[in-house]
N, C-alpha and C positions, 0 to 999 in steps of 0.2 A: 817409490817415494812416498813418505808420510804426508798426508794432506794437512793444510793449515787448520781444517776443522778438527782433525785428530789431535794436533798440537794444542788447540784451544781446550779440548776435553782434558788433555793431560795436565795443562796448567791449572785448570779448575780443580782437578783431582788433587794435585799437589797442595793447593790452597786449603782444600777441605781437610787433608790429612797432615797439615803442617804441625799441628799440636798433638797432644795426647790422643791416642786412638780409642776414644770412648765409644761405647755402643752407639751413641747418637751420631758421632762423626762417621763411624763405619757404615751406619745405615744411610746417611747422606751420600757417602761414596758409592754404595751399592746402587742407590736410586740414580745417581749421576751416570754411572756406567751402563745401567739398564736403559736409560734414555738414549745414550750413544748407540747401543746395540739395536734398539728399536728403530733409530734413524737409518742405520745400515740395512736393516730388514725391509724398511719401507722402500728403499731403492730397488731391492730384489723383487719385492712384491709388485711394484709398478712395472718393472722390466719384464717379469715373467707372466703376469696375469692382467696387466693393463690397469687403467684408471677408472674402471667401473666397479660398482659394488657387486660382490660375488654372491651374496645370499641375503636372507632376511626380508623385512617388509619393503625395502627399497632396492631390491635386486635389479641390476641393470642401470641404475642411476649413474650418470657420468660424475666423476669426482676428480676434476683436473687441478684442484687447489690443495695446498697444505692446510691442515686444520689450524684454526686460529688459537686453539689451546688443546692440550692433550694429544693423544696419538692418532694419526691418520690410519694406522694399520687396522684397528678394530672396525673403523668405519668402512674401509675398503673390503675387509673380509665379510662384513655384514653382521658381526657379532656385537657391535656396539650397543650397550644397554639392552642386552638380550632379554632380560626379564620383562621389558616393556612390549615385546613383540605382540602378545595377544591384545594388549590395550591399543596399540597402533592399528591392528586389524579391526578392532571394534570402532575406532574413530573413523577409519576409512569407510566402514559400512554404516556409519551413524547418520548419514544425511545432513551433515553440518553445512551451514551456509558460509561460516567464517572459521578460519583457523588463525589464532593469534599466538605467535611464537616469540616470547620475551626472553632475551638472552639467546638469540638465534645462532650466534657464532657464525661459522661459514655457511650454515644453511642445511645441515643434515636433515632436520625435520621439516623446516619451512619448504625447501625445494622437494624433498621426498614426498611430503603430503600434497603439494601442488601437483606432482606427477600422478599420484594415486587418486586424487579427488578433483577431477577437472571441472566440476561444477562449483567448487568453493573458491572464495577469495582468501588469500593468505596475506597476513600482515606480519612481517618480520621486523623485530626491533632489537637493537643492541647498542650499548653505550660506546662501543669501540668502533672508531671509523674504519680501521683495517678489517674488522669482522664484517662490517656492512659492505665494503668493497668486495670481499671474498664471496659473500652471499650473493651479491649481484652477478659476479662472474659465474657462480654455480647455477644460478637461475638462467642465465644466458646459455650456458653449455647444455642445459636440459630443455630449452625451448619454452620455459614457463615465466620468463621475465615480465610478461604483460599481466600476469596474475599474482605476482609476488610484490607487494608494496613494502619497501625497505625503509626503515627510519631509525632514529636514535633513541635515547633514553626516554622512558615514560614514567609518569606519576601514577598513583592509584586511580585518580580521577581520569587521567588520560587513557589508562588501560580499560577502565570501565566504559569509556566512550566508544571503544572499538567493539563492544558487545552489541550485536544486532542479529535478530533472527536466532537460529540455532548456532551457537558459538562454542568452540572449545578453545581453552587457553592452555598453552604449554609454557611453563615457567621454569627457567634454569638460570638464575641470576647471581650465582656465587655468593649466596647469603642474604640477598636483598628481598627474598620472598616474604620475610616477616613484615616488611614495610609495604610492599606492593599489594599483597593479598590481604587487604584490610577492608572487609565489607562494611565496617562502621564508617570509615572515611569515604568509601566508594560502594554504596549499596548495589549498584548495577552489576558488580562482580557476581552476585548471587544468581544472576540469570544465565550464567555460563557453567559448563562443565570445566573442571580444572585438573590438569596433570602437572604436578609440581615436584621438582627435585628439592629435597630438604637437606640443607647443609648442617646437619646436627653436629658434625665435628667442629664447626666454627663456633656454634653457640647451642648448647644443649637446651632441650625443652621446646624446640620449634615444632617438632612433630605434634606434641600435645597442644601447643598453642593454635596451630592451623586447624587441627582436628576440631577443637572447641569452637573456633570461629565458623566452621561450615557444617558442623554436625546436625544442626537443627533443620537444615535445608537440603543437605547432600548426603548421599551414602559415601562413606570414606573408607578406602581400602589402602593398606600399606603394601608396597612392593619393594622387596629387597633385591640385591644384586645376584647375578649368577653368571657363570661362564658357559659359553656355547661354542663348541669347536667344529660344528658340522660344516661351516662355511670355509674352513681352511682348504686351500687348493691342494690338489693331489701331490704336487711337488714338495709340499711342506712335510710329507711323510718321511722324507729323507733328512729332515732337520732334527737336531737334538731337542729334548723336551723343553729346555729353557727357551730356545728360540721360538718354539711353537707357542709357549706361554706368552712370550713378548709380542707375538703377532696379535694376541687377544687382549693384551694389557692396555688399560685406558688411562694410566698414569695417576689414578686416584690415590691420595694420601690417607684418606679416611672414608668410612662408609657414607654414602649419600643415598639414603632410601627415598623412594617416591611416594607421593600420595595421589591416588586417583579418586577424585571427588566428583560424583555425578549427581545432578539435581534429582531430588525425589519426585516421582510422578504422582500427582494427586489421584486419589482413588475415585 
C-alpha cells in the first residue's frame, strides 16, 4: 500500500511539473524527489545503524531527533560539514571557557561540543522555538542539559554580552550573519574567535564584508565544502551510487563557505 507521505510527494511533484517542463522546473522536481529518497534512506540508516553519530568529531553522540532543517543523514553518518572537522578539533583543544552557538538548530554543534568540552559552558541560541525544543531534547539525550543554556534570537549587543573569558562563537543564521557580526555595533565581538557560515548565495559580497570587519584583529581563513564518505556504514556498500551520495547530501541549494576568524596573538 502506498503511504500518504508518498502520495503527498506525488501531488507536489504534479504541481511542480504542471506547466512547461523548463530546466528550472525539472531541477525543482529533481530536488523534491531527492528529498523524498533521502527521507526513505534516513529510515534505513536509523533501523540498520541506530541513532548515534557514526564518525567525525562527534562520533557516538546520540541523535534521537529529526533535523530542524536539512538532512539528518549526513549528521548521523558524521560527514556533516566535513571540511570543518579540523577546526572543530582545534576548538576542542583550544581551552575555551565558552561556546556560543547562534543558529544552533537541533544542536549538532552545541551538544557535540558540550560532550567534547566538559569544562566549557555552551550557549545555544535559535530564533525558532521548535529548534530550541529539539536542541533541549538532544542535550538531555546526551546528558549535557545542565551545561547547555538554550535561548532565542539575539542582537549584536546580546551576542557580545555572552563573550567572557576565552570564547568561540559559531554562527549559522541563514543570512543574518551580516547583521549579527558587526563589531562597530558590538565591539565585544572582537574578543572572541568566530566560525561563521556565510550565505553568499543569498547576498553576494558578505565574505569580503566580514573579512574586512575582522581583518585588523583576526586571522581570517576561508573554508569551502567537501564530501567525506569514510563514515558510511558497511551495509551502504550494497547501495547504488546515487543513494550513497544522498546519505551524504546536506540539502544545500548554493555554496555556503565558512570563515574561521581567530584573534591575533600580540607579540
